[in-house]
C-alpha positions, 0 to 999 in steps of 0.5 A: 322586707329589705330596705333596698328592695323597698327603694328599689320597688319604690323607684319602680312605681315613680319611674312609671306614674312620671311616665303616665298621664295623672290628675292632681289628685292622683298624684297626691295619692301617689305621694302618700303612697310613696310616704307609707311604702310597702308594708313588712312583716312587721306590719301585724295585718302582713305578718304571715304574708312575705312581699319579698318575691313582690318586691324582686319583679320588674313591673312596668305598667300594662299595655292595651296593645295585647287587647286583641290577644285576649279573644284568643287566649281562651281564657273566656271560653267555659265562663258563663255570663254573655250578657251583661259583661265588661271585659277589659284587657290587661286593665283597659277596657276592650269593646268588643269582647264586652255586651250590655249596658253597665256604664264606663266612666273615667275614674281618675278623678274620683278617688277612693269613696269608702275604703280606707286610703290610708292603707298602701294598696289602696293609695297605690290604685288610686294613683294610678287608676284611670278606666273602670267599671261604674254601675249605677242601679236607680232606687228600686229597680230589680236587675235580673241578670248578673253583671259581669267584670271581667279582668283578662291579664295579657302581659308582653315581653315582661311582667306588668301589673294593671289597678283595676277598680269597680264602684258599684251603689244599688240605690234604695230598694234596689236589687241588683248582682254582680261578678267580678273575675280576674284570669291571666296567662303569663306574670304580672301584677294586679292591684284590684278596689272594687267598692259597693255602696247598698243603699236602704232596703238594698239587696246586692249579690257579689260574687269574686272569682280569682283565677289568675295564673300561676305567676302573678301576684293578685292583690285586692280590696273589696269595700262594702257599706251598707245602709239600713236595712239592706241585705249583701252577700259576697262570696270570694273564691280564691283558685289562683295566683302565685300570691294572692290576697283579698282584704273584704270589709262591710260596714253595716248600719243599722238592721242590715244583714251581711253574708261572707262566704269564701273558698281558696285553694292552693298547691305547689308553693303558692300562697293565699290571703284572706282577711275579713272584717265585718264592722257593726256600727248600730243595733239590730244587725246580722252577719254570717261568715263562712270560709273555708280552705284547701291546701297541698303540697308546699302551699301556705294559706292565712285568714283573718276573720275580725268582727267589730261590734262597736257600743250604739250596736246593740241587739247584733248577731254576728257568727263566723267560722272558718275552716281548712283542709290539709292534704299533705304534711308540708301544707300550712295555715295560720287562722285567727278568729277576731271577736272586738265587741264593745256592746253588752246585749249581743249574741257573737260566735267564732271558731277555726277548725283544721284537720285532714281527710277523715280515715273512716270516711274513706275506708267506708267509701274503699269498702264499697269498691271506690278507689282511693283516689275518688273516694279522696276526690269525693270528700274534698268536693264535698268539703267545698260543695257548701260555698259554691252550692250558696251561689244562685246562678246556675250557669256560675255554680256549674262553672266553679264546680268544673274548676273545682 
């Protein structure tokens, strides 16, 4: 990114920071953010995702005054999870749209507990995050219904930015399901951080649905810390945004199991970037990962999946695959599965594929009286269904299927 663009962008956030209340911890995080600056193409992690368009935007802090408009926006229409749910508008809690008993807490003084706080966008979130969703599930408790964290963006006359923050602590032997959704209208920037702690023997289901507007920028981090013998499944659906990037990091303790699955869709000139890291730190860990992408138009996508097996993580069993369906000649995908193995008694596999719709399958369907567009639709849906059908909640599966 050109130096003048970086300077202007940092000055923009400096002005916004000085106009808001903040704690000493937030100021420390913001100073570290200023020192780090935004990453550019020289940063290996951002090699294929340019932030030039983000730098050109003139954002201002989100305004809580638009919360009343959210109920009339139609963004919540058709979304499952009537209760319990915590709804935020422009990053501010909206009690009249919420239901249930998930705890809210001012997170201004709660710095990231698990996430790598040296990364610029995590620092930016830590500097500006105020209210947020804090969910604690006591030891051996079982939460039957999924709990929804819903973030709506309703910008005013100018583009806005917000910093959602979620902290989920599922204690020893407890079970819970969390769904976080991001939806909006107009032009805005969402910079989100979700941290999940699964205690020993805990079972956690996590689902992230990103349906931002086509003018929006969405950058988020999901950080998962797993205790011994815990089981965590996280599914990531990236359907919106002009530029969208999600990074998911999972750290596994002994005997723990992690599943990371996801589906990303892009058309027009949109760009979607997904990065995952599964860190096997202790022995007898198991991980499974399947990500699929569908690209059309002049869209572009990035997938980088890393499996790290540390020296003490003997008897690790890890599998990863990324499959991409490219529907146009102008769409591009950069995929990079990675294995870093420092133990010798392990089973690890990875792979990636990029292809088009199968001509023989289309011919077969057309020979039975099915039109070309319907045949294409059926094959595309069949490709994506493997990810959607893994969602346990029937109403959420139906919602995702309708959108697809």
